[in-house]
PDB file of N, CA, C and O in Angstrom:
ATOM      1  N   MET A   1      -0.100 -59.089 -19.515  1.00  0.00           N
ATOM      2  CA  MET A   1      -0.444 -58.718 -18.166  1.00  0.00           C
ATOM      3  C   MET A   1      -1.499 -59.643 -17.553  1.00  0.00           C
ATOM      4  O   MET A   1      -1.423 -59.922 -16.357  1.00  0.00           O
ATOM      5  N   PRO A   2      -2.468 -60.124 -18.312  1.00  0.00           N
ATOM      6  CA  PRO A   2      -3.469 -61.003 -17.694  1.00  0.00           C
ATOM      7  C   PRO A   2      -2.879 -62.287 -17.106  1.00  0.00           C
ATOM      8  O   PRO A   2      -3.397 -62.807 -16.118  1.00  0.00           O
ATOM      9  N   HIS A   3      -1.813 -62.795 -17.698  1.00  0.00           N
ATOM     10  CA  HIS A   3      -1.207 -64.017 -17.162  1.00  0.00           C
ATOM     11  C   HIS A   3      -0.593 -63.757 -15.791  1.00  0.00           C
ATOM     12  O   HIS A   3      -0.730 -64.574 -14.880  1.00  0.00           O
ATOM     13  N   VAL A   4       0.067 -62.645 -15.649  1.00  0.00           N
ATOM     14  CA  VAL A   4       0.673 -62.282 -14.364  1.00  0.00           C
ATOM     15  C   VAL A   4      -0.415 -61.995 -13.342  1.00  0.00           C
ATOM     16  O   VAL A   4      -0.312 -62.414 -12.189  1.00  0.00           O
ATOM     17  N   VAL A   5      -1.449 -61.290 -13.754  1.00  0.00           N
ATOM     18  CA  VAL A   5      -2.544 -60.958 -12.846  1.00  0.00           C
ATOM     19  C   VAL A   5      -3.250 -62.218 -12.385  1.00  0.00           C
ATOM     20  O   VAL A   5      -3.645 -62.318 -11.223  1.00  0.00           O
ATOM     21  N   ARG A   6      -3.412 -63.172 -13.274  1.00  0.00           N
ATOM     22  CA  ARG A   6      -4.080 -64.429 -12.907  1.00  0.00           C
ATOM     23  C   ARG A   6      -3.315 -65.141 -11.803  1.00  0.00           C
ATOM     24  O   ARG A   6      -3.925 -65.759 -10.930  1.00  0.00           O
ATOM     25  N   VAL A   7      -1.992 -65.065 -11.827  1.00  0.00           N
ATOM     26  CA  VAL A   7      -1.194 -65.664 -10.757  1.00  0.00           C
ATOM     27  C   VAL A   7      -1.405 -64.899  -9.452  1.00  0.00           C
ATOM     28  O   VAL A   7      -1.409 -65.498  -8.376  1.00  0.00           O
ATOM     29  N   LEU A   8      -1.578 -63.592  -9.540  1.00  0.00           N
ATOM     30  CA  LEU A   8      -1.722 -62.769  -8.342  1.00  0.00           C
ATOM     31  C   LEU A   8      -3.109 -62.856  -7.707  1.00  0.00           C
ATOM     32  O   LEU A   8      -3.217 -62.944  -6.484  1.00  0.00           O
ATOM     33  N   VAL A   9      -4.179 -62.833  -8.521  1.00  0.00           N
ATOM     34  CA  VAL A   9      -5.526 -62.733  -7.961  1.00  0.00           C
ATOM     35  C   VAL A   9      -6.382 -63.976  -8.143  1.00  0.00           C
ATOM     36  O   VAL A   9      -7.487 -64.035  -7.603  1.00  0.00           O
ATOM     37  N   GLY A  10      -5.915 -64.960  -8.878  1.00  0.00           N
ATOM     38  CA  GLY A  10      -6.706 -66.168  -9.088  1.00  0.00           C
ATOM     39  C   GLY A  10      -7.368 -66.169 -10.448  1.00  0.00           C
ATOM     40  O   GLY A  10      -7.019 -65.372 -11.318  1.00  0.00           O
ATOM     41  N   VAL A  11      -8.317 -67.058 -10.631  1.00  0.00           N
ATOM     42  CA  VAL A  11      -8.908 -67.266 -11.951  1.00  0.00           C
ATOM     43  C   VAL A  11     -10.262 -66.582 -12.148  1.00  0.00           C
ATOM     44  O   VAL A  11     -10.876 -66.736 -13.204  1.00  0.00           O
ATOM     45  N   ASP A  12     -10.731 -65.844 -11.169  1.00  0.00           N
ATOM     46  CA  ASP A  12     -12.007 -65.133 -11.312  1.00  0.00           C
ATOM     47  C   ASP A  12     -11.855 -64.065 -12.390  1.00  0.00           C
ATOM     48  O   ASP A  12     -11.071 -63.129 -12.239  1.00  0.00           O
ATOM     49  N   HIS A  13     -12.611 -64.213 -13.478  1.00  0.00           N
ATOM     50  CA  HIS A  13     -12.454 -63.337 -14.637  1.00  0.00           C
ATOM     51  C   HIS A  13     -12.754 -61.878 -14.324  1.00  0.00           C
ATOM     52  O   HIS A  13     -12.148 -60.982 -14.914  1.00  0.00           O
ATOM     53  N   ARG A  14     -13.669 -61.631 -13.416  1.00  0.00           N
ATOM     54  CA  ARG A  14     -13.985 -60.242 -13.062  1.00  0.00           C
ATOM     55  C   ARG A  14     -12.780 -59.567 -12.426  1.00  0.00           C
ATOM     56  O   ARG A  14     -12.455 -58.427 -12.757  1.00  0.00           O
ATOM     57  N   ARG A  15     -12.123 -60.262 -11.522  1.00  0.00           N
ATOM     58  CA  ARG A  15     -10.934 -59.695 -10.870  1.00  0.00           C
ATOM     59  C   ARG A  15      -9.783 -59.563 -11.847  1.00  0.00           C
ATOM     60  O   ARG A  15      -9.077 -58.555 -11.851  1.00  0.00           O
ATOM     61  N   VAL A  16      -9.594 -60.572 -12.670  1.00  0.00           N
ATOM     62  CA  VAL A  16      -8.500 -60.535 -13.649  1.00  0.00           C
ATOM     63  C   VAL A  16      -8.682 -59.356 -14.590  1.00  0.00           C
ATOM     64  O   VAL A  16      -7.721 -58.645 -14.885  1.00  0.00           O
ATOM     65  N   LEU A  17      -9.893 -59.139 -15.061  1.00  0.00           N
ATOM     66  CA  LEU A  17     -10.162 -58.037 -15.975  1.00  0.00           C
ATOM     67  C   LEU A  17      -9.923 -56.691 -15.300  1.00  0.00           C
ATOM     68  O   LEU A  17      -9.295 -55.806 -15.882  1.00  0.00           O
ATOM     69  N   LEU A  18     -10.413 -56.535 -14.092  1.00  0.00           N
ATOM     70  CA  LEU A  18     -10.257 -55.271 -13.376  1.00  0.00           C
ATOM     71  C   LEU A  18      -8.795 -54.960 -13.084  1.00  0.00           C
ATOM     72  O   LEU A  18      -8.327 -53.853 -13.352  1.00  0.00           O
ATOM     73  N   VAL A  19      -8.084 -55.923 -12.543  1.00  0.00           N
ATOM     74  CA  VAL A  19      -6.688 -55.687 -12.183  1.00  0.00           C
ATOM     75  C   VAL A  19      -5.827 -55.541 -13.440  1.00  0.00           C
ATOM     76  O   VAL A  19      -4.881 -54.753 -13.445  1.00  0.00           O
ATOM     77  N   SER A  20      -6.133 -56.274 -14.486  1.00  0.00           N
ATOM     78  CA  SER A  20      -5.399 -56.113 -15.745  1.00  0.00           C
ATOM     79  C   SER A  20      -5.616 -54.729 -16.335  1.00  0.00           C
ATOM     80  O   SER A  20      -4.693 -54.126 -16.883  1.00  0.00           O
ATOM     81  N   ALA A  21      -6.838 -54.229 -16.221  1.00  0.00           N
ATOM     82  CA  ALA A  21      -7.139 -52.889 -16.729  1.00  0.00           C
ATOM     83  C   ALA A  21      -6.394 -51.812 -15.957  1.00  0.00           C
ATOM     84  O   ALA A  21      -6.141 -50.731 -16.488  1.00  0.00           O
ATOM     85  N   LEU A  22      -6.045 -52.092 -14.723  1.00  0.00           N
ATOM     86  CA  LEU A  22      -5.288 -51.127 -13.927  1.00  0.00           C
ATOM     87  C   LEU A  22      -3.774 -51.294 -14.087  1.00  0.00           C
ATOM     88  O   LEU A  22      -3.045 -50.308 -14.197  1.00  0.00           O
ATOM     89  N   LEU A  23      -3.311 -52.536 -14.100  1.00  0.00           N
ATOM     90  CA  LEU A  23      -1.863 -52.774 -14.163  1.00  0.00           C
ATOM     91  C   LEU A  23      -1.290 -52.688 -15.576  1.00  0.00           C
ATOM     92  O   LEU A  23      -0.113 -52.367 -15.739  1.00  0.00           O
ATOM     93  N   GLY A  24      -2.091 -52.965 -16.590  1.00  0.00           N
ATOM     94  CA  GLY A  24      -1.602 -52.900 -17.971  1.00  0.00           C
ATOM     95  C   GLY A  24      -1.081 -51.527 -18.350  1.00  0.00           C
ATOM     96  O   GLY A  24       0.068 -51.408 -18.774  1.00  0.00           O
ATOM     97  N   PRO A  25      -1.894 -50.483 -18.211  1.00  0.00           N
ATOM     98  CA  PRO A  25      -1.405 -49.140 -18.532  1.00  0.00           C
ATOM     99  C   PRO A  25      -0.246 -48.695 -17.626  1.00  0.00           C
ATOM    100  O   PRO A  25       0.657 -47.987 -18.074  1.00  0.00           O
ATOM    101  N   ALA A  26      -0.275 -49.106 -16.366  1.00  0.00           N
ATOM    102  CA  ALA A  26       0.828 -48.756 -15.466  1.00  0.00           C
ATOM    103  C   ALA A  26       2.131 -49.392 -15.941  1.00  0.00           C
ATOM    104  O   ALA A  26       3.195 -48.780 -15.854  1.00  0.00           O
ATOM    105  N   PHE A  27       2.042 -50.616 -16.440  1.00  0.00           N
ATOM    106  CA  PHE A  27       3.229 -51.294 -16.966  1.00  0.00           C
ATOM    107  C   PHE A  27       3.767 -50.581 -18.207  1.00  0.00           C
ATOM    108  O   PHE A  27       4.980 -50.448 -18.369  1.00  0.00           O
ATOM    109  N   VAL A  28       2.876 -50.125 -19.076  1.00  0.00           N
ATOM    110  CA  VAL A  28       3.304 -49.424 -20.290  1.00  0.00           C
ATOM    111  C   VAL A  28       3.963 -48.092 -19.941  1.00  0.00           C
ATOM    112  O   VAL A  28       4.967 -47.722 -20.550  1.00  0.00           O
ATOM    113  N   VAL A  29       3.415 -47.375 -18.974  1.00  0.00           N
ATOM    114  CA  VAL A  29       4.024 -46.113 -18.539  1.00  0.00           C
ATOM    115  C   VAL A  29       5.393 -46.378 -17.931  1.00  0.00           C
ATOM    116  O   VAL A  29       6.344 -45.646 -18.204  1.00  0.00           O
ATOM    117  N   LEU A  30       5.502 -47.411 -17.114  1.00  0.00           N
ATOM    118  CA  LEU A  30       6.784 -47.772 -16.519  1.00  0.00           C
ATOM    119  C   LEU A  30       7.799 -48.155 -17.589  1.00  0.00           C
ATOM    120  O   LEU A  30       8.967 -47.777 -17.498  1.00  0.00           O
ATOM    121  N   ALA A  31       7.369 -48.898 -18.596  1.00  0.00           N
ATOM    122  CA  ALA A  31       8.252 -49.272 -19.699  1.00  0.00           C
ATOM    123  C   ALA A  31       8.690 -48.045 -20.479  1.00  0.00           C
ATOM    124  O   ALA A  31       9.837 -47.977 -20.921  1.00  0.00           O
ATOM    125  N   ASP A  32       7.806 -47.077 -20.659  1.00  0.00           N
ATOM    126  CA  ASP A  32       8.155 -45.840 -21.352  1.00  0.00           C
ATOM    127  C   ASP A  32       9.199 -45.054 -20.572  1.00  0.00           C
ATOM    128  O   ASP A  32      10.170 -44.569 -21.151  1.00  0.00           O
ATOM    129  N   VAL A  33       9.008 -44.926 -19.278  1.00  0.00           N
ATOM    130  CA  VAL A  33       9.982 -44.220 -18.441  1.00  0.00           C
ATOM    131  C   VAL A  33      11.314 -44.944 -18.463  1.00  0.00           C
ATOM    132  O   VAL A  33      12.362 -44.308 -18.577  1.00  0.00           O
ATOM    133  N   LEU A  34      11.289 -46.263 -18.354  1.00  0.00           N
ATOM    134  CA  LEU A  34      12.525 -47.041 -18.393  1.00  0.00           C
ATOM    135  C   LEU A  34      13.226 -46.885 -19.734  1.00  0.00           C
ATOM    136  O   LEU A  34      14.452 -46.785 -19.781  1.00  0.00           O
ATOM    137  N   GLY A  35      12.469 -46.864 -20.817  1.00  0.00           N
ATOM    138  CA  GLY A  35      13.047 -46.680 -22.143  1.00  0.00           C
ATOM    139  C   GLY A  35      13.693 -45.323 -22.315  1.00  0.00           C
ATOM    140  O   GLY A  35      14.667 -45.192 -23.056  1.00  0.00           O
ATOM    141  N   ARG A  36      13.175 -44.318 -21.650  1.00  0.00           N
ATOM    142  CA  ARG A  36      13.772 -42.986 -21.714  1.00  0.00           C
ATOM    143  C   ARG A  36      15.024 -42.890 -20.859  1.00  0.00           C
ATOM    144  O   ARG A  36      15.914 -42.093 -21.156  1.00  0.00           O
ATOM    145  N   LEU A  37      15.107 -43.690 -19.801  1.00  0.00           N
ATOM    146  CA  LEU A  37      16.252 -43.623 -18.896  1.00  0.00           C
ATOM    147  C   LEU A  37      17.415 -44.515 -19.328  1.00  0.00           C
ATOM    148  O   LEU A  37      18.557 -44.258 -18.948  1.00  0.00           O
ATOM    149  N   VAL A  38      17.150 -45.538 -20.100  1.00  0.00           N
ATOM    150  CA  VAL A  38      18.176 -46.517 -20.453  1.00  0.00           C
ATOM    151  C   VAL A  38      19.269 -45.909 -21.321  1.00  0.00           C
ATOM    152  O   VAL A  38      20.452 -46.132 -21.066  1.00  0.00           O
ATOM    153  N   ALA A  39      18.903 -45.164 -22.316  1.00  0.00           N
ATOM    154  CA  ALA A  39      19.881 -44.634 -23.275  1.00  0.00           C
ATOM    155  C   ALA A  39      19.662 -43.139 -23.468  1.00  0.00           C
ATOM    156  O   ALA A  39      19.132 -42.716 -24.496  1.00  0.00           O
ATOM    157  N   PRO A  40      20.072 -42.325 -22.470  1.00  0.00           N
ATOM    158  CA  PRO A  40      19.851 -40.896 -22.658  1.00  0.00           C
ATOM    159  C   PRO A  40      20.687 -40.350 -23.784  1.00  0.00           C
ATOM    160  O   PRO A  40      21.705 -41.022 -23.949  1.00  0.00           O
ATOM    161  N   PRO A  41      20.582 -39.498 -24.472  1.00  0.00           N
ATOM    162  CA  PRO A  41      19.808 -38.531 -25.204  1.00  0.00           C
ATOM    163  C   PRO A  41      18.790 -39.158 -26.142  1.00  0.00           C
ATOM    164  O   PRO A  41      17.873 -38.471 -26.592  1.00  0.00           O
ATOM    165  N   SER A  42      18.925 -40.456 -26.453  1.00  0.00           N
ATOM    166  CA  SER A  42      17.923 -41.079 -27.326  1.00  0.00           C
ATOM    167  C   SER A  42      16.947 -41.870 -26.456  1.00  0.00           C
ATOM    168  O   SER A  42      17.036 -41.855 -25.229  1.00  0.00           O
ATOM    169  N   GLU A  43      16.025 -42.552 -27.110  1.00  0.00           N
ATOM    170  CA  GLU A  43      15.027 -43.336 -26.396  1.00  0.00           C
ATOM    171  C   GLU A  43      14.962 -44.743 -26.963  1.00  0.00           C
ATOM    172  O   GLU A  43      15.243 -44.963 -28.141  1.00  0.00           O
ATOM    173  N   VAL A  44      14.592 -45.686 -26.121  1.00  0.00           N
ATOM    174  CA  VAL A  44      14.298 -47.042 -26.564  1.00  0.00           C
ATOM    175  C   VAL A  44      12.777 -47.137 -26.660  1.00  0.00           C
ATOM    176  O   VAL A  44      12.065 -46.717 -25.747  1.00  0.00           O
ATOM    177  N   GLN A  45      12.287 -47.685 -27.760  1.00  0.00           N
ATOM    178  CA  GLN A  45      10.843 -47.743 -27.966  1.00  0.00           C
ATOM    179  C   GLN A  45      10.166 -48.572 -26.880  1.00  0.00           C
ATOM    180  O   GLN A  45      10.716 -49.560 -26.393  1.00  0.00           O
ATOM    181  N   VAL A  46       8.970 -48.149 -26.517  1.00  0.00           N
ATOM    182  CA  VAL A  46       8.250 -48.789 -25.427  1.00  0.00           C
ATOM    183  C   VAL A  46       7.927 -50.251 -25.745  1.00  0.00           C
ATOM    184  O   VAL A  46       7.903 -51.087 -24.842  1.00  0.00           O
ATOM    185  N   GLY A  47       7.682 -50.562 -26.996  1.00  0.00           N
ATOM    186  CA  GLY A  47       7.404 -51.948 -27.380  1.00  0.00           C
ATOM    187  C   GLY A  47       8.593 -52.863 -27.157  1.00  0.00           C
ATOM    188  O   GLY A  47       8.431 -54.024 -26.781  1.00  0.00           O
ATOM    189  N   ILE A  48       9.784 -52.340 -27.388  1.00  0.00           N
ATOM    190  CA  ILE A  48      10.996 -53.134 -27.159  1.00  0.00           C
ATOM    191  C   ILE A  48      11.179 -53.392 -25.670  1.00  0.00           C
ATOM    192  O   ILE A  48      11.503 -54.509 -25.267  1.00  0.00           O
ATOM    193  N   VAL A  49      10.973 -52.370 -24.855  1.00  0.00           N
ATOM    194  CA  VAL A  49      11.113 -52.537 -23.407  1.00  0.00           C
ATOM    195  C   VAL A  49      10.065 -53.517 -22.884  1.00  0.00           C
ATOM    196  O   VAL A  49      10.372 -54.364 -22.045  1.00  0.00           O
ATOM    197  N   CYS A  50       8.836 -53.407 -23.373  1.00  0.00           N
ATOM    198  CA  CYS A  50       7.783 -54.342 -22.951  1.00  0.00           C
ATOM    199  C   CYS A  50       8.136 -55.776 -23.329  1.00  0.00           C
ATOM    200  O   CYS A  50       7.912 -56.699 -22.545  1.00  0.00           O
ATOM    201  N   ALA A  51       8.681 -55.965 -24.515  1.00  0.00           N
ATOM    202  CA  ALA A  51       9.052 -57.311 -24.959  1.00  0.00           C
ATOM    203  C   ALA A  51      10.211 -57.861 -24.133  1.00  0.00           C
ATOM    204  O   ALA A  51      10.202 -59.031 -23.749  1.00  0.00           O
ATOM    205  N   VAL A  52      11.202 -57.025 -23.860  1.00  0.00           N
ATOM    206  CA  VAL A  52      12.371 -57.486 -23.096  1.00  0.00           C
ATOM    207  C   VAL A  52      11.980 -57.833 -21.663  1.00  0.00           C
ATOM    208  O   VAL A  52      12.502 -58.794 -21.097  1.00  0.00           O
ATOM    209  N   VAL A  53      11.081 -57.073 -21.078  1.00  0.00           N
ATOM    210  CA  VAL A  53      10.641 -57.347 -19.714  1.00  0.00           C
ATOM    211  C   VAL A  53       9.563 -58.431 -19.697  1.00  0.00           C
ATOM    212  O   VAL A  53       9.583 -59.306 -18.832  1.00  0.00           O
ATOM    213  N   GLY A  54       8.637 -58.382 -20.628  1.00  0.00           N
ATOM    214  CA  GLY A  54       7.489 -59.272 -20.600  1.00  0.00           C
ATOM    215  C   GLY A  54       7.749 -60.695 -21.026  1.00  0.00           C
ATOM    216  O   GLY A  54       7.114 -61.615 -20.510  1.00  0.00           O
ATOM    217  N   ALA A  55       8.662 -60.904 -21.952  1.00  0.00           N
ATOM    218  CA  ALA A  55       8.915 -62.262 -22.443  1.00  0.00           C
ATOM    219  C   ALA A  55       9.444 -63.192 -21.343  1.00  0.00           C
ATOM    220  O   ALA A  55       8.916 -64.292 -21.182  1.00  0.00           O
ATOM    221  N   PRO A  56      10.460 -62.791 -20.587  1.00  0.00           N
ATOM    222  CA  PRO A  56      10.910 -63.688 -19.505  1.00  0.00           C
ATOM    223  C   PRO A  56       9.844 -63.916 -18.433  1.00  0.00           C
ATOM    224  O   PRO A  56       9.740 -65.009 -17.877  1.00  0.00           O
ATOM    225  N   VAL A  57       9.065 -62.895 -18.152  1.00  0.00           N
ATOM    226  CA  VAL A  57       7.991 -63.058 -17.162  1.00  0.00           C
ATOM    227  C   VAL A  57       6.964 -64.056 -17.668  1.00  0.00           C
ATOM    228  O   VAL A  57       6.502 -64.906 -16.907  1.00  0.00           O
ATOM    229  N   LEU A  58       6.604 -63.968 -18.930  1.00  0.00           N
ATOM    230  CA  LEU A  58       5.641 -64.911 -19.504  1.00  0.00           C
ATOM    231  C   LEU A  58       6.189 -66.336 -19.477  1.00  0.00           C
ATOM    232  O   LEU A  58       5.452 -67.274 -19.174  1.00  0.00           O
ATOM    233  N   VAL A  59       7.450 -66.503 -19.784  1.00  0.00           N
ATOM    234  CA  VAL A  59       8.065 -67.842 -19.732  1.00  0.00           C
ATOM    235  C   VAL A  59       8.007 -68.391 -18.305  1.00  0.00           C
ATOM    236  O   VAL A  59       7.692 -69.565 -18.106  1.00  0.00           O
ATOM    237  N   LEU A  60       8.308 -67.554 -17.319  1.00  0.00           N
ATOM    238  CA  LEU A  60       8.248 -68.010 -15.933  1.00  0.00           C
ATOM    239  C   LEU A  60       6.829 -68.388 -15.515  1.00  0.00           C
ATOM    240  O   LEU A  60       6.633 -69.383 -14.818  1.00  0.00           O
ATOM    241  N   VAL A  61       5.856 -67.614 -15.930  1.00  0.00           N
ATOM    242  CA  VAL A  61       4.464 -67.921 -15.579  1.00  0.00           C
ATOM    243  C   VAL A  61       4.022 -69.228 -16.228  1.00  0.00           C
ATOM    244  O   VAL A  61       3.370 -70.049 -15.583  1.00  0.00           O
ATOM    245  N   VAL A  62       4.369 -69.430 -17.493  1.00  0.00           N
ATOM    246  CA  VAL A  62       3.989 -70.664 -18.180  1.00  0.00           C
ATOM    247  C   VAL A  62       4.665 -71.865 -17.541  1.00  0.00           C
ATOM    248  O   VAL A  62       4.042 -72.913 -17.367  1.00  0.00           O
ATOM    249  N   ARG A  63       5.929 -71.718 -17.193  1.00  0.00           N
ATOM    250  CA  ARG A  63       6.626 -72.837 -16.536  1.00  0.00           C
ATOM    251  C   ARG A  63       6.013 -73.152 -15.187  1.00  0.00           C
ATOM    252  O   ARG A  63       5.905 -74.317 -14.803  1.00  0.00           O
ATOM    253  N   ARG A  64       5.612 -72.115 -14.467  1.00  0.00           N
ATOM    254  CA  ARG A  64       5.023 -72.312 -13.150  1.00  0.00           C
ATOM    255  C   ARG A  64       3.690 -73.034 -13.255  1.00  0.00           C
ATOM    256  O   ARG A  64       3.398 -73.916 -12.448  1.00  0.00           O
ATOM    257  N   VAL A  65       2.874 -72.669 -14.246  1.00  0.00           N
ATOM    258  CA  VAL A  65       1.565 -73.277 -14.405  1.00  0.00           C
ATOM    259  C   VAL A  65       1.695 -74.732 -14.847  1.00  0.00           C
ATOM    260  O   VAL A  65       0.969 -75.600 -14.362  1.00  0.00           O
ATOM    261  N   ARG A  66       2.609 -74.993 -15.756  1.00  0.00           N
ATOM    262  CA  ARG A  66       2.783 -76.379 -16.251  1.00  0.00           C
ATOM    263  C   ARG A  66       3.530 -77.260 -15.257  1.00  0.00           C
ATOM    264  O   ARG A  66       3.464 -78.485 -15.356  1.00  0.00           O
ATOM    265  N   GLY A  67       4.237 -76.664 -14.304  1.00  0.00           N
ATOM    266  CA  GLY A  67       4.984 -77.449 -13.334  1.00  0.00           C
ATOM    267  C   GLY A  67       6.296 -77.974 -13.858  1.00  0.00           C
ATOM    268  O   GLY A  67       6.811 -78.970 -13.351  1.00  0.00           O
ATOM    269  N   VAL A  68       6.852 -77.319 -14.872  1.00  0.00           N
ATOM    270  CA  VAL A  68       8.122 -77.761 -15.461  1.00  0.00           C
ATOM    271  C   VAL A  68       9.270 -77.233 -14.662  1.00  0.00           C
ATOM    272  O   VAL A  68      10.426 -77.494 -14.995  1.00  0.00           O
TER     273      VAL A  68
END
């Protein structure tokens, strides 16, 4: 989450920390809800949903920063 937040709010560590502290738990709750909705009667673990959503986002952020 800090990498995404850094793109949104800039490099000021105080802002990054504050916004990460707010968006991180919100992302985990959203991933939990999504994991419960994807395969009803069973559930997909929240860590799997976070990895599936977070990995492509991290790749995009890294590519954007490096200019590739």
